[in-house]
C-alpha positions as a printed NumPy array, in Angstrom:
array([[ -4.441,  -0.758,  13.894],
       [ -4.545,  -4.049,  12.046],
       [ -5.881,  -3.371,   9.175],
       [ -3.216,  -0.367,   8.434],
       [ -0.332,  -3.655,   9.404],
       [ -2.039,  -5.507,   6.786],
       [ -2.243,  -3.49 ,   4.359],
       [  1.683,  -2.24 ,   5.011],
       [  3.097,  -5.981,   4.929],
       [  1.108,  -6.487,   1.55 ],
       [  2.314,  -2.848,   0.188],
       [  6.253,  -4.523,   1.235],
       [  5.553,  -7.72 ,  -0.667],
       [  4.528,  -5.796,  -3.997],
       [  7.501,  -4.116,  -3.913],
       [  9.605,  -7.019,  -4.036],
       [  7.836,  -7.052,  -7.274],
       [  9.716,  -4.244,  -8.399],
       [ 12.781,  -4.159, -10.353],
       [ 15.675,  -4.257,  -7.602],
       [ 17.027,  -0.465,  -8.173],
       [ 13.589,   0.711,  -7.471],
       [ 12.726,  -1.2  ,  -4.42 ],
       [ 14.431,   0.774,  -2.136],
       [ 13.057,   3.811,  -2.823],
       [  9.157,   2.604,  -2.646],
       [ 10.044,   0.39 ,   0.635],
       [ 11.402,   3.533,   2.326],
       [  8.137,   5.704,   0.479],
       [  5.625,   2.645,   2.328],
       [  7.478,   3.178,   5.584],
       [  7.618,   6.828,   5.582],
       [  3.773,   6.729,   4.764],
       [  2.781,   4.123,   7.055],
       [  4.634,   6.084,  10.364],
       [  3.173,   9.555,   9.103],
       [ -0.278,   7.993,   9.214],
       [ -0.689,   5.584,  12.1  ],
       [ -2.228,   8.505,  14.28 ],
       [ -5.546,   8.611,  11.69 ],
       [ -6.84 ,   5.973,  13.667],
       [ -9.772,   8.223,  15.028],
       [-11.031,   9.238,  11.73 ],
       [-12.757,   6.285,  10.026],
       [-13.747,   8.278,   6.617],
       [ -9.687,   9.459,   6.906],
       [ -8.905,   5.788,   6.995],
       [-10.971,   4.904,   4.184],
       [ -9.444,   7.671,   2.205],
       [ -5.937,   6.487,   3.074],
       [ -6.694,   2.824,   2.416],
       [ -8.492,   3.812,  -1.173],
       [ -5.224,   6.043,  -1.832],
       [ -3.241,   3.037,  -0.657],
       [ -4.644,   0.396,  -3.363],
       [ -4.549,   3.297,  -6.519],
       [ -1.222,   4.213,  -5.728],
       [  0.089,   0.623,  -5.42 ],
       [ -1.58 ,   0.207,  -8.9  ],
       [  0.088,   3.395, -10.468],
       [  3.248,   1.89 ,  -9.29 ],
       [  2.804,  -1.419, -10.509],
       [  1.864,  -0.282, -14.277],
       [  5.104,   1.992, -13.972],
       [  6.87 ,  -1.15 , -13.941],
       [  4.789,  -3.162, -16.094],
       [  3.972,  -5.608, -13.036],
       [  0.653,  -7.292, -13.542],
       [ -2.339,  -5.78 , -11.664],
       [ -3.583,  -8.917, -10.415],
       [ -0.701,  -8.885,  -7.932],
       [ -2.163,  -6.581,  -6.103],
       [ -5.614,  -8.031,  -5.427],
       [ -4.678,  -9.065,  -1.802],
       [ -4.182,  -5.399,  -1.031],
       [ -7.513,  -4.916,  -2.75 ],
       [ -9.175,  -7.129,  -0.407],
       [ -7.56 ,  -5.771,   2.695],
       [ -8.208,  -1.985,   1.705],
       [-11.742,  -2.527,   0.692],
       [-13.049,  -4.814,   3.339],
       [-15.103,  -3.376,   6.368]])
């Protein structure tokens, strides 16, 4: 659960880099997904998949709004660490 909370906090930090009009939508989206997937703690493969998807989806959003991908380096470290 700790890794999930760290990833969620980092996603919210990335949301702050988005244009003001997009922040509310993506903050709400991140929260809804965190709440929906917090029950998956039992399955390590499912968790790995969720963390990889979190990172790649975050990159997609950053690219959509022309935010430098390097902003997601901390999220990458969180999502791909053991």
